[in-house]
All heavy atoms as a GROMACS GRO file, in nm:
protein
  603
    1MET      N    1  -1.114   1.289  -0.377
    1MET     CA    2  -0.973   1.304  -0.386
    1MET      C    3  -0.908   1.269  -0.262
    1MET      O    4  -0.952   1.299  -0.144
    1MET     CB    5  -0.952   1.462  -0.419
    1MET     CG    6  -0.791   1.490  -0.422
    1MET     SD    7  -0.763   1.657  -0.486
    1MET     CE    8  -0.886   1.754  -0.393
    2LEU      N    9  -0.789   1.185  -0.274
    2LEU     CA   10  -0.718   1.147  -0.165
    2LEU      C   11  -0.661   1.266  -0.087
    2LEU      O   12  -0.616   1.364  -0.148
    2LEU     CB   13  -0.612   1.051  -0.200
    2LEU     CG   14  -0.651   0.912  -0.264
    2LEU    CD1   15  -0.530   0.835  -0.308
    2LEU    CD2   16  -0.742   0.834  -0.149
    3GLU      N   17  -0.649   1.246   0.044
    3GLU     CA   18  -0.593   1.361   0.130
    3GLU      C   19  -0.435   1.362   0.113
    3GLU      O   20  -0.383   1.475   0.138
    3GLU     CB   21  -0.615   1.338   0.272
    3GLU     CG   22  -0.769   1.354   0.309
    3GLU     CD   23  -0.795   1.336   0.455
    3GLU    OE1   24  -0.711   1.322   0.533
    3GLU    OE2   25  -0.904   1.345   0.503
    4LEU      N   26  -0.372   1.251   0.096
    4LEU     CA   27  -0.226   1.247   0.078
    4LEU      C   28  -0.176   1.298   0.212
    4LEU      O   29  -0.098   1.400   0.225
    4LEU     CB   30  -0.166   1.319  -0.032
    4LEU     CG   31  -0.218   1.277  -0.169
    4LEU    CD1   32  -0.156   1.357  -0.270
    4LEU    CD2   33  -0.187   1.139  -0.194
    5ARG      N   34  -0.196   1.230   0.310
    5ARG     CA   35  -0.162   1.261   0.465
    5ARG      C   36  -0.009   1.255   0.472
    5ARG      O   37   0.063   1.181   0.405
    5ARG     CB   38  -0.216   1.175   0.561
    5ARG     CG   39  -0.368   1.196   0.573
    5ARG     CD   40  -0.431   1.099   0.668
    5ARG     NE   41  -0.575   1.100   0.656
    5ARG     CZ   42  -0.657   1.016   0.708
    5ARG    NH1   43  -0.608   0.913   0.782
    5ARG    NH2   44  -0.783   1.028   0.696
    6PRO      N   45   0.057   1.354   0.541
    6PRO     CA   46   0.196   1.372   0.541
    6PRO      C   47   0.287   1.282   0.626
    6PRO      O   48   0.420   1.296   0.622
    6PRO     CB   49   0.209   1.518   0.587
    6PRO     CG   50   0.106   1.526   0.692
    6PRO     CD   51  -0.006   1.449   0.624
    7GLY      N   52   0.237   1.183   0.697
    7GLY     CA   53   0.317   1.098   0.782
    7GLY      C   54   0.257   0.966   0.827
    7GLY      O   55   0.143   0.949   0.807
    8CYS      N   56   0.336   0.879   0.858
    8CYS     CA   57   0.302   0.741   0.916
    8CYS      C   58   0.234   0.758   1.042
    8CYS      O   59   0.293   0.817   1.136
    8CYS     CB   60   0.420   0.653   0.916
    8CYS     SG   61   0.392   0.498   0.981
    9GLU      N   62   0.114   0.694   1.054
    9GLU     CA   63   0.043   0.703   1.183
    9GLU      C   64   0.113   0.618   1.297
    9GLU      O   65   0.092   0.661   1.412
    9GLU     CB   66  -0.097   0.637   1.165
    9GLU     CG   67  -0.184   0.730   1.085
    9GLU     CD   68  -0.336   0.680   1.073
    9GLU    OE1   69  -0.379   0.620   1.165
    9GLU    OE2   70  -0.394   0.714   0.978
   10CYS      N   71   0.196   0.527   1.260
   10CYS     CA   72   0.269   0.451   1.364
   10CYS      C   73   0.404   0.506   1.410
   10CYS      O   74   0.426   0.522   1.524
   10CYS     CB   75   0.297   0.305   1.306
   10CYS     SG   76   0.172   0.190   1.340
   11CYS      N   77   0.484   0.556   1.314
   11CYS     CA   78   0.616   0.588   1.355
   11CYS      C   79   0.643   0.743   1.322
   11CYS      O   80   0.752   0.792   1.352
   11CYS     CB   81   0.730   0.514   1.276
   11CYS     SG   82   0.736   0.543   1.104
   12ASP      N   83   0.539   0.809   1.266
   12ASP     CA   84   0.542   0.952   1.225
   12ASP      C   85   0.660   0.994   1.120
   12ASP      O   86   0.699   1.099   1.105
   12ASP     CB   87   0.571   1.034   1.348
   12ASP     CG   88   0.523   1.178   1.341
   12ASP    OD1   89   0.409   1.194   1.267
   12ASP    OD2   90   0.578   1.277   1.396
   13LYS      N   91   0.699   0.896   1.052
   13LYS     CA   92   0.789   0.918   0.934
   13LYS      C   93   0.730   1.000   0.832
   13LYS      O   94   0.596   0.993   0.804
   13LYS     CB   95   0.830   0.781   0.860
   13LYS     CG   96   0.923   0.794   0.756
   13LYS     CD   97   0.952   0.658   0.681
   13LYS     CE   98   1.044   0.681   0.570
   13LYS     NZ   99   1.093   0.550   0.520
   14ASN      N  100   0.800   1.098   0.789
   14ASN     CA  101   0.750   1.193   0.681
   14ASN      C  102   0.716   1.106   0.548
   14ASN      O  103   0.806   1.036   0.514
   14ASN     CB  104   0.845   1.304   0.664
   14ASN     CG  105   0.850   1.403   0.765
   14ASN    OD1  106   0.762   1.419   0.837
   14ASN    ND2  107   0.974   1.464   0.786
   15LEU      N  108   0.604   1.126   0.490
   15LEU     CA  109   0.565   1.082   0.367
   15LEU      C  110   0.517   1.185   0.260
   15LEU      O  111   0.408   1.227   0.283
   15LEU     CB  112   0.468   0.976   0.383
   15LEU     CG  113   0.495   0.849   0.469
   15LEU    CD1  114   0.372   0.771   0.509
   15LEU    CD2  115   0.589   0.768   0.402
   16SER      N  116   0.607   1.225   0.190
   16SER     CA  117   0.565   1.334   0.089
   16SER      C  118   0.464   1.280  -0.008
   16SER      O  119   0.439   1.172  -0.026
   16SER     CB  120   0.680   1.385   0.022
   16SER     OG  121   0.739   1.294  -0.080
   17ALA      N  122   0.399   1.383  -0.073
   17ALA     CA  123   0.296   1.343  -0.170
   17ALA      C  124   0.366   1.259  -0.284
   17ALA      O  125   0.290   1.177  -0.347
   17ALA     CB  126   0.236   1.466  -0.238
   18GLU      N  127   0.492   1.270  -0.308
   18GLU     CA  128   0.554   1.202  -0.410
   18GLU      C  129   0.615   1.069  -0.358
   18GLU      O  130   0.666   0.991  -0.443
   18GLU     CB  131   0.676   1.283  -0.467
   18GLU     CG  132   0.629   1.427  -0.533
   18GLU     CD  133   0.624   1.527  -0.428
   18GLU    OE1  134   0.665   1.506  -0.306
   18GLU    OE2  135   0.575   1.632  -0.454
   19SER      N  136   0.599   1.036  -0.248
   19SER     CA  137   0.665   0.928  -0.182
   19SER      C  138   0.607   0.785  -0.240
   19SER      O  139   0.485   0.774  -0.251
   19SER     CB  140   0.643   0.915  -0.034
   19SER     OG  141   0.688   0.798   0.024
   20ASP      N  142   0.691   0.705  -0.266
   20ASP     CA  143   0.637   0.563  -0.314
   20ASP      C  144   0.639   0.462  -0.199
   20ASP      O  145   0.612   0.346  -0.209
   20ASP     CB  146   0.721   0.514  -0.423
   20ASP     CG  147   0.874   0.489  -0.401
   20ASP    OD1  148   0.911   0.527  -0.285
   20ASP    OD2  149   0.934   0.424  -0.478
   21GLU      N  150   0.664   0.526  -0.078
   21GLU     CA  151   0.672   0.444   0.044
   21GLU      C  152   0.538   0.441   0.133
   21GLU      O  153   0.526   0.376   0.236
   21GLU     CB  154   0.794   0.486   0.130
   21GLU     CG  155   0.927   0.454   0.067
   21GLU     CD  156   1.043   0.490   0.163
   21GLU    OE1  157   1.021   0.497   0.293
   21GLU    OE2  158   1.149   0.487   0.124
   22ALA      N  159   0.429   0.523   0.091
   22ALA     CA  160   0.323   0.538   0.162
   22ALA      C  161   0.224   0.418   0.136
   22ALA      O  162   0.210   0.378   0.015
   22ALA     CB  163   0.257   0.671   0.128
   23ARG      N  164   0.158   0.371   0.233
   23ARG     CA  165   0.044   0.260   0.217
   23ARG      C  166  -0.077   0.320   0.287
   23ARG      O  167  -0.061   0.390   0.394
   23ARG     CB  168   0.100   0.137   0.299
   23ARG     CG  169   0.219   0.078   0.234
   23ARG     CD  170   0.210   0.035   0.085
   23ARG     NE  171   0.316  -0.028   0.026
   23ARG     CZ  172   0.408   0.038  -0.046
   23ARG    NH1  173   0.394   0.172  -0.073
   23ARG    NH2  174   0.505  -0.012  -0.105
   24ILE      N  175  -0.189   0.292   0.226
   24ILE     CA  176  -0.316   0.341   0.282
   24ILE      C  177  -0.408   0.226   0.272
   24ILE      O  178  -0.406   0.132   0.200
   24ILE     CB  179  -0.380   0.458   0.202
   24ILE    CG1  180  -0.392   0.430   0.060
   24ILE    CG2  181  -0.289   0.582   0.218
   24ILE    CD1  182  -0.473   0.534  -0.022
   25CYS      N  183  -0.525   0.250   0.363
   25CYS     CA  184  -0.638   0.155   0.352
   25CYS      C  185  -0.756   0.238   0.286
   25CYS      O  186  -0.728   0.342   0.241
   25CYS     CB  187  -0.688   0.114   0.502
   25CYS     SG  188  -0.752   0.254   0.594
   26SER      N  189  -0.876   0.175   0.274
   26SER     CA  190  -0.976   0.246   0.203
   26SER      C  191  -1.038   0.378   0.283
   26SER      O  192  -1.102   0.450   0.230
   26SER     CB  193  -1.092   0.149   0.173
   26SER     OG  194  -1.148   0.109   0.306
   27PHE      N  195  -0.993   0.383   0.412
   27PHE     CA  196  -1.029   0.512   0.484
   27PHE      C  197  -0.921   0.604   0.484
   27PHE      O  198  -0.922   0.710   0.553
   27PHE     CB  199  -1.071   0.473   0.630
   27PHE     CG  200  -1.191   0.397   0.633
   27PHE    CD1  201  -1.199   0.256   0.648
   27PHE    CD2  202  -1.315   0.466   0.646
   27PHE    CE1  203  -1.327   0.197   0.661
   27PHE    CE2  204  -1.436   0.404   0.653
   27PHE     CZ  205  -1.439   0.254   0.650
   28GLU      N  206  -0.817   0.584   0.418
   28GLU     CA  207  -0.692   0.672   0.398
   28GLU      C  208  -0.605   0.681   0.530
   28GLU      O  209  -0.532   0.761   0.532
   28GLU     CB  210  -0.728   0.810   0.359
   28GLU     CG  211  -0.794   0.822   0.223
   28GLU     CD  212  -0.818   0.960   0.169
   28GLU    OE1  213  -0.722   1.034   0.159
   28GLU    OE2  214  -0.929   0.995   0.147
   29CYS      N  215  -0.618   0.580   0.615
   29CYS     CA  216  -0.531   0.569   0.724
   29CYS      C  217  -0.391   0.551   0.648
   29CYS      O  218  -0.386   0.471   0.549
   29CYS     CB  219  -0.556   0.446   0.812
   29CYS     SG  220  -0.717   0.457   0.894
   30THR      N  221  -0.280   0.619   0.694
   30THR     CA  222  -0.163   0.621   0.620
   30THR      C  223  -0.044   0.574   0.704
   30THR      O  224  -0.024   0.608   0.816
   30THR     CB  225  -0.131   0.768   0.579
   30THR    OG1  226  -0.242   0.813   0.503
   30THR    CG2  227  -0.009   0.778   0.488
   31PHE      N  228   0.037   0.482   0.640
   31PHE     CA  229   0.160   0.425   0.713
   31PHE      C  230   0.262   0.418   0.610
   31PHE      O  231   0.258   0.408   0.485
   31PHE     CB  232   0.114   0.280   0.756
   31PHE     CG  233  -0.003   0.282   0.850
   31PHE    CD1  234  -0.135   0.251   0.794
   31PHE    CD2  235   0.006   0.317   0.976
   31PHE    CE1  236  -0.243   0.254   0.873
   31PHE    CE2  237  -0.109   0.297   1.056
   31PHE     CZ  238  -0.239   0.275   1.011
   32CYS      N  239   0.395   0.411   0.665
   32CYS     CA  240   0.509   0.386   0.588
   32CYS      C  241   0.514   0.242   0.546
   32CYS      O  242   0.457   0.164   0.617
   32CYS     CB  243   0.642   0.431   0.653
   32CYS     SG  244   0.680   0.336   0.786
   33VAL      N  245   0.590   0.213   0.445
   33VAL     CA  246   0.599   0.081   0.397
   33VAL      C  247   0.652  -0.023   0.505
   33VAL      O  248   0.617  -0.133   0.515
   33VAL     CB  249   0.679   0.077   0.262
   33VAL    CG1  250   0.828   0.098   0.275
   33VAL    CG2  251   0.655  -0.077   0.208
   34ASP      N  252   0.749   0.038   0.580
   34ASP     CA  253   0.812  -0.044   0.693
   34ASP      C  254   0.716  -0.080   0.794
   34ASP      O  255   0.704  -0.202   0.822
   34ASP     CB  256   0.928   0.030   0.762
   34ASP     CG  257   1.051   0.044   0.662
   34ASP    OD1  258   1.070  -0.038   0.567
   34ASP    OD2  259   1.120   0.140   0.681
   35CYS      N  260   0.632   0.008   0.847
   35CYS     CA  261   0.543  -0.031   0.941
   35CYS      C  262   0.419  -0.117   0.879
   35CYS      O  263   0.386  -0.208   0.946
   35CYS     CB  264   0.475   0.102   1.003
   35CYS     SG  265   0.588   0.193   1.107
   36ALA      N  266   0.378  -0.071   0.758
   36ALA     CA  267   0.270  -0.144   0.703
   36ALA      C  268   0.311  -0.300   0.683
   36ALA      O  269   0.226  -0.387   0.700
   36ALA     CB  270   0.231  -0.091   0.564
   37THR      N  271   0.436  -0.319   0.648
   37THR     CA  272   0.494  -0.455   0.614
   37THR      C  273   0.527  -0.524   0.740
   37THR      O  274   0.473  -0.651   0.780
   37THR     CB  275   0.600  -0.458   0.514
   37THR    OG1  276   0.557  -0.388   0.406
   37THR    CG2  277   0.657  -0.602   0.485
   38ASN      N  278   0.609  -0.475   0.811
   38ASN     CA  279   0.688  -0.545   0.933
   38ASN      C  280   0.609  -0.529   1.066
   38ASN      O  281   0.624  -0.630   1.142
   38ASN     CB  282   0.826  -0.487   0.949
   38ASN     CG  283   0.904  -0.509   0.827
   38ASN    OD1  284   0.906  -0.608   0.763
   38ASN    ND2  285   0.992  -0.394   0.791
   39VAL      N  286   0.537  -0.416   1.081
   39VAL     CA  287   0.457  -0.417   1.209
   39VAL      C  288   0.310  -0.452   1.193
   39VAL      O  289   0.260  -0.529   1.283
   39VAL     CB  290   0.461  -0.269   1.250
   39VAL    CG1  291   0.388  -0.252   1.395
   39VAL    CG2  292   0.612  -0.228   1.287
   40LEU      N  293   0.250  -0.418   1.099
   40LEU     CA  294   0.108  -0.434   1.073
   40LEU      C  295   0.068  -0.545   0.988
   40LEU      O  296  -0.053  -0.582   0.977
   40LEU     CB  297   0.046  -0.305   1.015
   40LEU     CG  298   0.068  -0.165   1.108
   40LEU    CD1  299   0.016  -0.049   1.039
   40LEU    CD2  300  -0.002  -0.186   1.249
   41HIS      N  301   0.177  -0.600   0.912
   41HIS     CA  302   0.151  -0.712   0.826
   41HIS      C  303   0.045  -0.704   0.724
   41HIS      O  304  -0.046  -0.791   0.700
   41HIS     CB  305   0.126  -0.843   0.911
   41HIS     CG  306   0.239  -0.864   1.022
   41HIS    ND1  307   0.371  -0.898   0.995
   41HIS    CD2  308   0.236  -0.835   1.156
   41HIS    CE1  309   0.439  -0.905   1.104
   41HIS    NE2  310   0.364  -0.873   1.203
   42GLY      N  311   0.036  -0.591   0.672
   42GLY     CA  312  -0.059  -0.550   0.561
   42GLY      C  313  -0.199  -0.526   0.603
   42GLY      O  314  -0.292  -0.519   0.526
   43LYS      N  315  -0.227  -0.497   0.742
   43LYS     CA  316  -0.357  -0.494   0.788
   43LYS      C  317  -0.372  -0.367   0.872
   43LYS      O  318  -0.295  -0.335   0.957
   43LYS     CB  319  -0.397  -0.606   0.866
   43LYS     CG  320  -0.548  -0.605   0.914
   43LYS     CD  321  -0.574  -0.743   0.994
   43LYS     CE  322  -0.717  -0.736   1.036
   43LYS     NZ  323  -0.753  -0.866   1.126
   44CYS      N  324  -0.467  -0.267   0.830
   44CYS     CA  325  -0.488  -0.148   0.892
   44CYS      C  326  -0.528  -0.174   1.050
   44CYS      O  327  -0.634  -0.245   1.066
   44CYS     CB  328  -0.589  -0.053   0.839
   44CYS     SG  329  -0.619   0.094   0.916
   45PRO      N  330  -0.467  -0.122   1.153
   45PRO     CA  331  -0.508  -0.138   1.281
   45PRO      C  332  -0.634  -0.063   1.319
   45PRO      O  333  -0.693  -0.102   1.429
   45PRO     CB  334  -0.380  -0.087   1.360
   45PRO     CG  335  -0.333   0.016   1.284
   45PRO     CD  336  -0.340  -0.030   1.141
   46ASN      N  337  -0.678   0.025   1.239
   46ASN     CA  338  -0.787   0.112   1.263
   46ASN      C  339  -0.925   0.045   1.216
   46ASN      O  340  -1.015   0.028   1.288
   46ASN     CB  341  -0.785   0.248   1.223
   46ASN     CG  342  -0.662   0.316   1.268
   46ASN    OD1  343  -0.617   0.324   1.384
   46ASN    ND2  344  -0.588   0.387   1.165
   47CYS      N  345  -0.914  -0.001   1.089
   47CYS     CA  346  -1.037  -0.062   1.033
   47CYS      C  347  -1.037  -0.214   0.987
   47CYS      O  348  -1.138  -0.270   0.964
   47CYS     CB  349  -1.086   0.018   0.910
   47CYS     SG  350  -0.962   0.007   0.772
   48GLY      N  351  -0.907  -0.266   0.993
   48GLY     CA  352  -0.895  -0.404   0.959
   48GLY      C  353  -0.880  -0.422   0.810
   48GLY      O  354  -0.857  -0.538   0.764
   49GLY      N  355  -0.879  -0.318   0.733
   49GLY     CA  356  -0.860  -0.318   0.583
   49GLY      C  357  -0.720  -0.342   0.542
   49GLY      O  358  -0.626  -0.333   0.618
   50GLU      N  359  -0.706  -0.384   0.428
   50GLU     CA  360  -0.574  -0.411   0.359
   50GLU      C  361  -0.497  -0.273   0.338
   50GLU      O  362  -0.562  -0.174   0.314
   50GLU     CB  363  -0.576  -0.504   0.234
   50GLU     CG  364  -0.596  -0.410   0.108
   50GLU     CD  365  -0.605  -0.503  -0.017
   50GLU    OE1  366  -0.505  -0.580  -0.054
   50GLU    OE2  367  -0.702  -0.515  -0.078
   51LEU      N  368  -0.370  -0.275   0.349
   51LEU     CA  369  -0.286  -0.160   0.317
   51LEU      C  370  -0.234  -0.184   0.180
   51LEU      O  371  -0.151  -0.287   0.167
   51LEU     CB  372  -0.188  -0.147   0.432
   51LEU     CG  373  -0.238  -0.111   0.570
   51LEU    CD1  374  -0.121  -0.117   0.674
   51LEU    CD2  375  -0.317   0.017   0.579
   52ILE      N  376  -0.243  -0.073   0.096
   52ILE     CA  377  -0.196  -0.086  -0.034
   52ILE      C  378  -0.114   0.033  -0.077
   52ILE      O  379  -0.124   0.139   0.003
   52ILE     CB  380  -0.308  -0.112  -0.147
   52ILE    CG1  381  -0.405   0.007  -0.142
   52ILE    CG2  382  -0.383  -0.245  -0.124
   52ILE    CD1  383  -0.496   0.014  -0.260
   53ALA      N  384  -0.036   0.031  -0.179
   53ALA     CA  385   0.042   0.145  -0.219
   53ALA      C  386  -0.042   0.267  -0.253
   53ALA      O  387  -0.135   0.255  -0.313
   53ALA     CB  388   0.136   0.120  -0.334
   54ARG      N  389  -0.014   0.379  -0.183
   54ARG     CA  390  -0.090   0.505  -0.213
   54ARG      C  391  -0.063   0.557  -0.340
   54ARG      O  392   0.063   0.587  -0.377
   54ARG     CB  393  -0.057   0.608  -0.095
   54ARG     CG  394  -0.136   0.738  -0.117
   54ARG     CD  395  -0.104   0.842  -0.016
   54ARG     NE  396   0.035   0.894  -0.030
   54ARG     CZ  397   0.088   0.967   0.066
   54ARG    NH1  398   0.028   0.994   0.184
   54ARG    NH2  399   0.212   1.013   0.045
   55PRO      N  400  -0.149   0.593  -0.422
   55PRO     CA  401  -0.123   0.656  -0.559
   55PRO      C  402  -0.052   0.798  -0.540
   55PRO      O  403  -0.085   0.860  -0.440
   55PRO     CB  404  -0.254   0.679  -0.626
   55PRO     CG  405  -0.352   0.588  -0.544
   55PRO     CD  406  -0.300   0.573  -0.403
   56ARG      N  407   0.020   0.827  -0.642
   56ARG     CA  408   0.099   0.943  -0.626
   56ARG      C  409   0.014   1.052  -0.721
   56ARG      O  410  -0.010   1.019  -0.836
   56ARG     CB  411   0.246   0.940  -0.674
   56ARG     CG  412   0.317   0.860  -0.565
   56ARG     CD  413   0.466   0.843  -0.600
   56ARG     NE  414   0.480   0.784  -0.723
   56ARG     CZ  415   0.522   0.652  -0.743
   56ARG    NH1  416   0.551   0.574  -0.632
   56ARG    NH2  417   0.532   0.598  -0.854
   57ARG      N  418   0.007   1.168  -0.664
   57ARG     CA  419  -0.073   1.276  -0.751
   57ARG      C  420   0.034   1.344  -0.845
   57ARG      O  421   0.143   1.361  -0.811
   57ARG     CB  422  -0.121   1.389  -0.661
   57ARG     CG  423  -0.208   1.486  -0.735
   57ARG     CD  424  -0.284   1.568  -0.633
   57ARG     NE  425  -0.380   1.476  -0.561
   57ARG     CZ  426  -0.425   1.505  -0.434
   57ARG    NH1  427  -0.387   1.607  -0.363
   57ARG    NH2  428  -0.504   1.412  -0.373
   58PRO      N  429  -0.003   1.348  -0.975
   58PRO     CA  430   0.085   1.410  -1.071
   58PRO      C  431   0.134   1.546  -1.032
   58PRO      O  432   0.057   1.627  -0.970
   58PRO     CB  433  -0.003   1.422  -1.204
   58PRO     CG  434  -0.105   1.320  -1.176
   58PRO     CD  435  -0.137   1.317  -1.041
   59ALA      N  436   0.265   1.576  -1.037
   59ALA     CA  437   0.326   1.696  -0.995
   59ALA      C  438   0.245   1.830  -1.043
   59ALA      O  439   0.235   1.919  -0.969
   59ALA     CB  440   0.458   1.709  -1.046
   60ASN      N  441   0.196   1.830  -1.161
   60ASN     CA  442   0.130   1.937  -1.224
   60ASN      C  443  -0.016   1.971  -1.156
   60ASN      O  444  -0.074   2.058  -1.176
   60ASN     CB  445   0.117   1.934  -1.372
   60ASN     CG  446   0.033   1.820  -1.412
   60ASN    OD1  447   0.001   1.731  -1.343
   60ASN    ND2  448  -0.016   1.830  -1.530
   61LYS      N  449  -0.057   1.874  -1.084
   61LYS     CA  450  -0.187   1.882  -1.001
   61LYS      C  451  -0.171   1.917  -0.868
   61LYS      O  452  -0.265   1.962  -0.792
   61LYS     CB  453  -0.269   1.755  -1.022
   61LYS     CG  454  -0.299   1.701  -1.159
   61LYS     CD  455  -0.388   1.796  -1.215
   61LYS     CE  456  -0.424   1.746  -1.357
   61LYS     NZ  457  -0.508   1.837  -1.440
   62LEU      N  458  -0.042   1.904  -0.802
   62LEU     CA  459  -0.021   1.929  -0.659
   62LEU      C  460  -0.052   2.081  -0.633
   62LEU      O  461  -0.102   2.109  -0.514
   62LEU     CB  462   0.116   1.885  -0.629
   62LEU     CG  463   0.135   1.741  -0.598
   62LEU    CD1  464   0.291   1.707  -0.581
   62LEU    CD2  465   0.053   1.688  -0.493
   63ALA      N  466  -0.024   2.175  -0.716
   63ALA     CA  467  -0.032   2.310  -0.689
   63ALA      C  468  -0.180   2.346  -0.654
   63ALA      O  469  -0.220   2.415  -0.559
   63ALA     CB  470   0.016   2.394  -0.784
   64SER      N  471  -0.272   2.309  -0.744
   64SER     CA  472  -0.419   2.332  -0.730
   64SER      C  473  -0.493   2.224  -0.641
   64SER      O  474  -0.594   2.253  -0.605
   64SER     CB  475  -0.481   2.332  -0.857
   64SER     OG  476  -0.463   2.214  -0.937
   65ASN      N  477  -0.420   2.123  -0.612
   65ASN     CA  478  -0.481   2.006  -0.520
   65ASN      C  479  -0.374   1.961  -0.427
   65ASN      O  480  -0.317   1.860  -0.442
   65ASN     CB  481  -0.532   1.902  -0.607
   65ASN     CG  482  -0.638   1.938  -0.709
   65ASN    OD1  483  -0.748   1.951  -0.678
   65ASN    ND2  484  -0.592   1.962  -0.836
   66PRO      N  485  -0.338   2.047  -0.324
   66PRO     CA  486  -0.220   2.024  -0.237
   66PRO      C  487  -0.260   1.898  -0.138
   66PRO      O  488  -0.379   1.883  -0.114
   66PRO     CB  489  -0.203   2.148  -0.163
   66PRO     CG  490  -0.339   2.219  -0.165
   66PRO     CD  491  -0.396   2.177  -0.300
   67PRO      N  492  -0.153   1.838  -0.097
   67PRO     CA  493  -0.170   1.731  -0.002
   67PRO      C  494  -0.215   1.788   0.139
   67PRO      O  495  -0.187   1.910   0.166
   67PRO     CB  496  -0.038   1.665   0.003
   67PRO     CG  497   0.053   1.767  -0.039
   67PRO     CD  498  -0.009   1.848  -0.137
   68SER      N  499  -0.268   1.701   0.215
   68SER     CA  500  -0.310   1.745   0.353
   68SER      C  501  -0.184   1.784   0.437
   68SER      O  502  -0.071   1.727   0.412
   68SER     CB  503  -0.382   1.636   0.422
   68SER     OG  504  -0.401   1.657   0.565
   69THR      N  505  -0.205   1.872   0.531
   69THR     CA  506  -0.096   1.900   0.630
   69THR      C  507  -0.135   1.842   0.763
   69THR      O  508  -0.041   1.851   0.859
   69THR     CB  509  -0.073   2.044   0.637
   69THR    OG1  510  -0.198   2.113   0.676
   69THR    CG2  511  -0.034   2.109   0.500
   70GLN      N  512  -0.250   1.785   0.785
   70GLN     CA  513  -0.286   1.741   0.915
   70GLN      C  514  -0.216   1.594   0.931
   70GLN      O  515  -0.244   1.504   0.852
   70GLN     CB  516  -0.439   1.711   0.911
   70GLN     CG  517  -0.480   1.660   1.044
   70GLN     CD  518  -0.628   1.636   1.058
   70GLN    OE1  519  -0.703   1.685   0.961
   70GLN    NE2  520  -0.674   1.575   1.154
   71ARG      N  521  -0.136   1.585   1.039
   71ARG     CA  522  -0.066   1.467   1.083
   71ARG      C  523  -0.164   1.389   1.180
   71ARG      O  524  -0.217   1.443   1.264
   71ARG     CB  525   0.068   1.490   1.140
   71ARG     CG  526   0.162   1.570   1.048
   71ARG     CD  527   0.309   1.567   1.110
   71ARG     NE  528   0.378   1.450   1.103
   71ARG     CZ  529   0.455   1.424   0.996
   71ARG    NH1  530   0.467   1.515   0.891
   71ARG    NH2  531   0.524   1.317   0.992
   72VAL      N  532  -0.158   1.250   1.155
   72VAL     CA  533  -0.233   1.164   1.251
   72VAL      C  534  -0.124   1.076   1.307
   72VAL      O  535  -0.049   1.010   1.225
   72VAL     CB  536  -0.338   1.072   1.175
   72VAL    CG1  537  -0.393   0.975   1.273
   72VAL    CG2  538  -0.440   1.169   1.116
   73PHE      N  539  -0.093   1.080   1.435
   73PHE     CA  540   0.014   0.993   1.495
   73PHE      C  541  -0.048   0.930   1.610
   73PHE      O  542  -0.100   0.982   1.702
   73PHE     CB  543   0.132   1.094   1.539
   73PHE     CG  544   0.240   1.016   1.588
   73PHE    CD1  545   0.303   0.906   1.541
   73PHE    CD2  546   0.293   1.052   1.726
   73PHE    CE1  547   0.409   0.840   1.601
   73PHE    CE2  548   0.409   0.995   1.781
   73PHE     CZ  549   0.457   0.879   1.709
   74ASN      N  550  -0.032   0.797   1.606
   74ASN     CA  551  -0.082   0.699   1.709
   74ASN      C  552   0.028   0.587   1.738
   74ASN      O  553   0.010   0.486   1.681
   74ASN     CB  554  -0.217   0.642   1.671
   74ASN     CG  555  -0.279   0.549   1.769
   74ASN    OD1  556  -0.226   0.542   1.883
   74ASN    ND2  557  -0.379   0.477   1.737
   75PRO      N  558   0.118   0.623   1.822
   75PRO     CA  559   0.233   0.532   1.833
   75PRO      C  560   0.176   0.390   1.889
   75PRO      O  561   0.242   0.279   1.880
   75PRO     CB  562   0.316   0.592   1.933
   75PRO     CG  563   0.260   0.703   2.004
   75PRO     CD  564   0.142   0.741   1.892
   76ALA      N  565   0.055   0.385   1.943
   76ALA     CA  566   0.002   0.256   1.991
   76ALA      C  567  -0.047   0.180   1.882
   76ALA      O  568  -0.103   0.058   1.916
   76ALA     CB  569  -0.094   0.286   2.101
   77CYS      N  570  -0.055   0.221   1.766
   77CYS     CA  571  -0.116   0.147   1.648
   77CYS      C  572  -0.055   0.004   1.634
   77CYS      O  573  -0.117  -0.092   1.605
   77CYS     CB  574  -0.101   0.220   1.515
   77CYS     SG  575   0.055   0.220   1.448
   78ALA      N  576   0.081  -0.006   1.666
   78ALA     CA  577   0.134  -0.148   1.662
   78ALA      C  578   0.083  -0.238   1.753
   78ALA      O  579   0.075  -0.367   1.726
   78ALA     CB  580   0.289  -0.132   1.684
   79GLN      N  581   0.032  -0.190   1.861
   79GLN     CA  582  -0.035  -0.285   1.966
   79GLN      C  583  -0.176  -0.331   1.928
   79GLN      O  584  -0.225  -0.423   1.978
   79GLN     CB  585  -0.035  -0.213   2.100
   79GLN     CG  586   0.107  -0.189   2.149
   79GLN     CD  587   0.103  -0.096   2.276
   79GLN    OE1  588  -0.004  -0.044   2.321
   79GLN    NE2  589   0.230  -0.071   2.337
   80GLN      N  590  -0.235  -0.246   1.837
   80GLN     CA  591  -0.362  -0.276   1.800
   80GLN      C  592  -0.369  -0.376   1.684
   80GLN      O  593  -0.482  -0.428   1.638
   80GLN     CB  594  -0.436  -0.143   1.742
   80GLN     CG  595  -0.443  -0.045   1.857
   80GLN     CD  596  -0.489   0.092   1.804
   80GLN    OE1  597  -0.544   0.106   1.683
   80GLN    NE2  598  -0.481   0.192   1.879
   81ALA      N  599  -0.267  -0.390   1.616
   81ALA     CA  600  -0.248  -0.479   1.500
   81ALA      C  601  -0.284  -0.624   1.528
   81ALA      O  602  -0.260  -0.665   1.643
   81ALA     CB  603  -0.110  -0.464   1.436
   0.00000   0.00000   0.00000
């Protein structure tokens, strides 16, 4: 099950579980669409994998399968890209 991390690793923008602006790699590194597109150019700075739209969990499943509350913030990620 995906963690659904709550924020962009580059800019720390909030990304709710319902957000259609979240992008992830296969390791679930999480970025907002702006950073994924304009800063990272579709490539994860951590693993080199592609960044794709994060699936949204159905609302009726969020109560029993809540999103992660752990934030990962690495403002230097743009330099690693």
